[in-house]
PAMI-593256 format. One line per 3 residues: number of its first residue (from 1); their letters; for each residue x, y, z of N, C-alpha, C, O. Coordinates in Angstrom, 3 decimals, decimal comma, always signed. Layout:
# PAMI-593256
NUM> a> X Y Z X Y Z X Y Z X Y Z  ... .
***
This chain:
# PAMI-593256
1> xxx> +95,748 +95,242 +68,393 +96,358 +94,642 +69,572 +96,148 +95,570 +70,772 +96,363 +96,778 +70,677  +95,735 +95,003 +71,878 +95,507 +95,786 +73,086 +96,837 +96,174 +73,714 +97,781 +95,384 +73,727  +96,904 +97,384 +74,229 +98,162 +97,902 +74,789 +98,711 +97,013 +75,895 +99,921 +96,807 +75,989 .
4> xxx> +97,820 +96,486 +76,735 +98,325 +95,719 +77,866 +98,912 +94,376 +77,462 +99,645 +93,770 +78,244  +98,611 +93,899 +76,265 +99,195 +92,628 +75,830 +100,662 +92,781 +75,449 +101,350 +91,787 +75,217  +101,141 +94,009 +75,385 +102,556 +94,227 +75,079 +103,446 +94,016 +76,304 +104,664 +93,902 +76,169 .
7> xxx> +102,855 +93,964 +77,486 +103,624 +93,715 +78,707 +103,611 +92,213 +78,963 +102,675 +91,678 +79,558  +104,653 +91,549 +78,510 +104,708 +90,098 +78,675 +105,485 +89,688 +79,915 +105,247 +88,612 +80,464  +106,403 +90,523 +80,359 +107,179 +90,232 +81,559 +107,037 +91,402 +82,526 +107,722 +92,417 +82,392 .
10> xxx> +106,153 +91,253 +83,488 +105,851 +92,344 +84,419 +107,070 +92,745 +85,234 +107,168 +93,895 +85,663  +107,995 +91,830 +85,455 +109,177 +92,136 +86,275 +110,095 +93,162 +85,623 +110,914 +93,780 +86,303  +109,968 +93,348 +84,324 +110,739 +94,412 +83,675 +110,221 +95,782 +84,088 +110,961 +96,766 +84,071 .
13> xxx> +108,961 +95,839 +84,454 +108,312 +97,100 +84,812 +108,161 +97,265 +86,322 +108,291 +98,368 +86,853  +107,888 +96,170 +86,996 +107,758 +96,166 +88,456 +108,976 +95,411 +88,974 +108,971 +94,184 +89,062  +109,995 +96,147 +89,306 +111,288 +95,536 +89,611 +111,453 +95,162 +91,075 +112,567 +94,932 +91,545 .
16> xxx> +110,349 +95,105 +91,784 +110,340 +94,731 +93,191 +109,368 +93,573 +93,343 +108,250 +93,628 +92,831  +109,783 +92,529 +94,040 +108,884 +91,416 +94,338 +108,267 +91,692 +95,706 +108,974 +91,827 +96,704  +106,954 +91,772 +95,735 +106,259 +92,033 +96,991 +106,416 +90,834 +97,913 +106,151 +89,695 +97,528 .
19> xxx> +106,852 +91,111 +99,133 +107,120 +90,042 +100,089 +106,704 +90,509 +101,479 +106,897 +91,669 +101,842  +106,139 +89,602 +102,240 +105,705 +89,943 +103,594 +106,869 +90,357 +104,485 +106,711 +91,207 +105,362  +108,029 +89,763 +104,267 +109,180 +90,018 +105,136 +110,002 +91,232 +104,714 +110,828 +91,709 +105,492 .
22> xxx> +109,797 +91,733 +103,515 +110,673 +92,776 +102,979 +110,218 +94,206 +103,273 +110,977 +95,142 +103,024  +109,038 +94,399 +103,780 +108,508 +95,750 +104,039 +108,612 +96,644 +102,809 +109,059 +97,787 +102,895  +108,196 +96,113 +101,671 +108,338 +96,855 +100,417 +107,010 +97,111 +99,712 +106,979 +97,343 +98,503 .
25> xxx> +105,926 +97,070 +100,460 +104,608 +97,241 +99,856 +104,458 +98,577 +99,132 +103,977 +98,615 +98,000  +104,863 +99,669 +99,771 +104,684 +100,987 +99,149 +105,452 +101,096 +97,829 +104,940 +101,643 +96,853  +106,661 +100,583 +97,804 +107,468 +100,630 +96,587 +106,863 +99,749 +95,499 +106,749 +100,165 +94,346 .
28> xxx> +106,474 +98,524 +95,874 +105,852 +97,607 +94,913 +104,578 +98,222 +94,349 +104,365 +98,204 +93,137  +103,738 +98,762 +95,212 +102,467 +99,350 +94,784 +102,705 +100,496 +93,805 +101,998 +100,623 +92,805  +103,689 +101,316 +94,093 +104,002 +102,452 +93,211 +104,404 +101,970 +91,826 +103,894 +102,469 +90,823 .
31> xxx> +105,315 +101,002 +91,762 +105,729 +100,445 +90,473 +104,535 +99,847 +89,728 +104,341 +100,101 +88,539  +103,744 +99,053 +90,440 +102,613 +98,372 +89,810 +101,607 +99,382 +89,269 +101,119 +99,239 +88,148  +101,301 +100,393 +90,059 +100,333 +101,396 +89,614 +100,854 +102,234 +88,453 +100,068 +102,688 +87,621 .
34> xxx> +102,161 +102,446 +88,383 +102,718 +103,158 +87,227 +102,398 +102,418 +85,930 +102,008 +103,034 +84,938  +102,564 +101,103 +85,940 +102,270 +100,295 +84,748 +100,778 +100,314 +84,451 +100,369 +100,571 +83,319  +99,975 +100,045 +85,458 +98,524 +99,974 +85,286 +97,957 +101,313 +84,818 +97,087 +101,351 +83,947 .
37> xxx> +98,442 +102,394 +85,387 +97,962 +103,723 +85,010 +98,373 +104,070 +83,584 +97,572 +104,590 +82,806  +99,621 +103,779 +83,250 +100,102 +104,077 +81,898 +99,259 +103,354 +80,841 +99,022 +103,888 +79,757  +98,817 +102,156 +81,157 +98,021 +101,368 +80,218 +96,515 +101,592 +80,384 +95,706 +100,931 +79,733 .
40> xxx> +96,154 +102,520 +81,253 +94,747 +102,871 +81,510 +93,916 +101,659 +81,964 +92,834 +101,392 +81,441  +94,448 +100,953 +82,931 +93,789 +99,744 +83,416 +93,425 +99,807 +84,898 +93,084 +98,781 +85,486  +93,490 +100,979 +85,507 +93,225 +101,070 +86,944 +91,823 +100,597 +87,318 +91,613 +100,120 +88,434 .
43> xxx> +90,885 +100,718 +86,429 +89,524 +100,271 +86,703 +89,412 +98,785 +86,978 +88,491 +98,346 +87,666  +90,341 +98,009 +86,446 +90,349 +96,574 +86,730 +90,767 +96,302 +88,168 +90,364 +95,297 +88,754  +91,573 +97,192 +88,737 +92,009 +97,010 +90,118 +91,009 +97,562 +91,115 +90,835 +97,000 +92,196 .
46> xxx> +90,348 +98,657 +90,765 +89,392 +99,233 +91,715 +87,972 +98,719 +91,498 +87,058 +99,085 +92,236  +87,786 +97,869 +90,485 +86,491 +97,243 +90,251 +85,514 +98,077 +89,448 +84,363 +97,671 +89,290  +85,929 +99,235 +88,930 +85,014 +100,079 +88,161 +84,898 +99,646 +86,702 +84,011 +100,113 +85,987 .
49> xxx> +85,781 +98,763 +86,255 +85,688 +98,222 +84,897 +85,382 +96,739 +84,987 +86,068 +95,988 +85,680  +84,349 +96,332 +84,280 +84,040 +94,915 +84,165 +84,732 +94,407 +82,911 +84,530 +94,961 +81,830  +85,535 +93,377 +83,033 +86,270 +92,878 +81,870 +85,354 +92,445 +80,738 +84,299 +91,854 +80,966 .
52> xxx> +85,769 +92,747 +79,518 +85,003 +92,346 +78,336 +85,087 +90,836 +78,134 +84,169 +90,221 +77,590  +86,186 +90,253 +78,572 +86,354 +88,804 +78,454 +87,234 +88,314 +79,592 +87,954 +89,102 +80,204  +87,181 +87,017 +79,880 +88,033 +86,464 +80,939 +89,525 +86,663 +80,662 +90,326 +86,704 +81,596 .
55> xxx> +89,899 +86,786 +79,406 +91,306 +86,981 +79,057 +91,819 +88,296 +79,634 +92,974 +88,380 +80,053  +90,970 +89,325 +79,658 +91,367 +90,600 +80,249 +91,806 +90,405 +81,702 +92,818 +90,955 +82,139  +91,039 +89,626 +82,427 +91,368 +89,352 +83,823 +92,664 +88,573 +83,945 +93,473 +88,840 +84,833 .
58> xxx> +92,861 +87,622 +83,068 +94,045 +86,774 +83,137 +95,327 +87,585 +83,074 +96,270 +87,303 +83,813  +95,379 +88,579 +82,211 +96,594 +89,382 +82,080 +96,958 +90,057 +83,388 +98,089 +89,932 +83,857  +96,028 +90,759 +83,972 +96,341 +91,520 +85,182 +96,578 +90,592 +86,366 +97,460 +90,847 +87,186 .
61> xxx> +95,805 +89,527 +86,461 +96,049 +88,558 +87,528 +97,436 +87,941 +87,391 +98,135 +87,756 +88,387  +97,834 +87,627 +86,170 +99,162 +87,032 +85,983 +100,255 +88,035 +86,335 +101,311 +87,641 +86,831  +100,024 +89,321 +86,088 +101,002 +90,340 +86,484 +101,135 +90,385 +88,003 +102,240 +90,486 +88,537 .
64> xxx> +100,008 +90,310 +88,685 +100,062 +90,318 +90,149 +100,819 +89,093 +90,639 +101,745 +89,212 +91,442  +100,428 +87,909 +90,159 +101,122 +86,687 +90,576 +102,608 +86,745 +90,242 +103,436 +86,233 +90,994  +102,944 +87,365 +89,118 +104,334 +87,440 +88,685 +105,176 +88,445 +89,431 +106,389 +88,506 +89,232 .
67> xxx> +104,556 +89,238 +90,290 +105,310 +90,275 +90,996 +105,219 +90,156 +92,518 +105,619 +91,064 +93,246  +104,693 +89,029 +92,987 +104,611 +88,805 +94,432 +105,351 +87,521 +94,795 +105,577 +86,661 +93,944  +105,719 +87,402 +96,048 +106,411 +86,209 +96,533 +105,451 +85,016 +96,535 +104,233 +85,199 +96,528 .
70> xxx> +105,996 +83,798 +96,545 +105,131 +82,613 +96,595 +104,189 +82,609 +97,800 +103,055 +82,144 +97,692  +104,640 +83,119 +98,939 +103,766 +83,114 +100,122 +102,561 +84,040 +99,940 +101,467 +83,734 +100,416  +102,754 +85,157 +99,262 +101,626 +86,055 +98,987 +100,745 +85,464 +97,897 +99,520 +85,535 +97,985 .
73> xxx> +101,352 +84,884 +96,873 +100,578 +84,248 +95,799 +99,649 +83,181 +96,372 +98,504 +83,044 +95,942  +100,148 +82,439 +97,335 +99,341 +81,393 +97,981 +98,107 +81,992 +98,660 +97,037 +81,385 +98,649  +98,252 +83,164 +99,240 +97,123 +83,833 +99,899 +96,100 +84,369 +98,900 +94,940 +84,585 +99,251 .
76> xxx> +96,531 +84,582 +97,660 +95,659 +85,161 +96,632 +95,001 +84,127 +95,735 +94,139 +84,473 +94,927  +95,382 +82,887 +95,859 +95,011 +81,854 +94,894 +93,496 +81,721 +94,697 +93,056 +81,363 +93,605  +92,707 +81,996 +95,708 +91,251 +81,847 +95,584 +90,539 +83,112 +95,109 +89,324 +83,090 +94,911 .
79> xxx> +91,261 +84,202 +94,924 +90,660 +85,444 +94,428 +90,478 +85,325 +92,917 +91,441 +85,038 +92,204  +89,268 +85,538 +92,419 +89,001 +85,266 +91,001 +88,995 +86,499 +90,101 +88,735 +86,383 +88,904  +89,277 +87,672 +90,656 +89,393 +88,871 +89,820 +90,616 +89,664 +90,270 +91,087 +89,524 +91,398 .
82> xxx> +91,114 +90,492 +89,370 +92,244 +91,358 +89,712 +91,849 +92,313 +90,839 +92,657 +92,603 +91,722  +90,611 +92,800 +90,808 +90,146 +93,724 +91,852 +90,145 +93,049 +93,223 +90,536 +93,668 +94,213  +89,717 +91,805 +93,291 +89,718 +91,081 +94,570 +91,141 +90,814 +95,041 +91,431 +90,887 +96,235 .
85> xxx> +92,026 +90,506 +94,097 +93,430 +90,290 +94,456 +94,028 +91,574 +95,021 +94,701 +91,555 +96,052  +93,778 +92,679 +94,343 +94,309 +93,981 +94,766 +93,799 +94,335 +96,160 +94,562 +94,772 +97,021  +92,515 +94,143 +96,366 +91,914 +94,439 +97,664 +92,521 +93,560 +98,762 +92,794 +94,037 +99,863 .
88> xxx> +92,727 +92,288 +98,461 +93,316 +91,369 +99,440 +94,735 +91,793 +99,801 +95,123 +91,741 +100,969  +95,508 +92,213 +98,806 +96,880 +92,669 +99,069 +96,865 +93,919 +99,939 +97,611 +94,013 +100,914  +96,022 +94,873 +99,586 +95,961 +96,103 +100,382 +95,522 +95,809 +101,816 +96,068 +96,380 +102,760 .
91> xxx> +94,554 +94,933 +101,981 +94,101 +94,573 +103,329 +95,210 +93,884 +104,111 +95,419 +94,165 +105,291  +95,905 +92,994 +103,455 +96,990 +92,261 +104,098 +98,054 +93,217 +104,628 +98,496 +93,087 +105,769  +98,458 +94,158 +103,814 +99,519 +95,063 +104,239 +99,016 +96,162 +105,160 +99,773 +96,657 +105,995 .
94> xxx> +97,772 +96,548 +105,027 +97,198 +97,513 +105,970 +97,134 +96,878 +107,356 +97,496 +97,508 +108,350  +96,669 +95,622 +107,419 +96,580 +94,916 +108,696 +97,960 +94,691 +109,298 +98,135 +94,824 +110,509  +98,950 +94,348 +108,461 +100,315 +94,146 +108,955 +100,896 +95,439 +109,503 +101,585 +95,431 +110,524 .
97> xxx> +100,620 +96,548 +108,830 +101,122 +97,848 +109,277 +100,535 +98,182 +110,645 +101,238 +98,655 +111,538  +99,237 +97,928 +110,794 +98,562 +98,200 +112,063 +99,154 +97,318 +113,168 +99,375 +97,777 +114,288  +99,406 +96,052 +112,838 +99,966 +95,113 +113,804 +101,373 +95,534 +114,228 +101,691 +95,503 +115,417 .
100> xxx> +102,224 +95,929 +113,268 +103,587 +96,365 +113,590 +103,557 +97,629 +114,441 +104,385 +97,793 +115,337  +102,619 +98,514 +114,170 +102,499 +99,746 +114,944 +102,148 +99,430 +116,394 +102,686 +100,047 +117,314  +101,256 +98,479 +116,598 +100,859 +98,094 +117,944 +102,025 +97,436 +118,681 +102,208 +97,656 +119,879 .
103> xxx> +102,822 +96,622 +117,958 +103,974 +95,974 +118,576 +104,995 +97,007 +119,031 +105,592 +96,859 +120,097  +105,204 +98,049 +118,238 +106,160 +99,096 +118,597 +105,704 +99,831 +119,854 +106,527 +100,191 +120,695  +104,395 +100,054 +119,984 +103,874 +100,763 +121,152 +104,064 +99,942 +122,423 +104,298 +100,499 +123,496 .
106> xx> +103,963 +98,595 +122,303 +104,133 +97,717 +123,459 +105,584 +97,671 +123,916 +105,854 +97,480 +125,102  +106,516 +97,843 +122,991 +107,952 +97,716 +123,315 +108,473 +98,857 +124,145 +109,654 +98,881 +124,489 .
***
């Protein structure tokens, strides 16, 4: 049995739901990476590991979907790999951070 198949409920491990309005990206990312690192699966997020089967992708994608708000899940729906989902999330929050910083400077 593969180690990552033992994580059936990601919310037990990632106790924060990533949300655009909550400003909790850093905390969510830390929790998520703790699980992924412990299970030696970081390569699926950074794209350095090619999945042996589509089932490998399904697990990590389902963890991402299970730990984000519906509005973020909607933005990720067309991403077909965990690495693309991860990249999209990082881009989304990097862009939001830049936008909030610019708004503060204008105020």
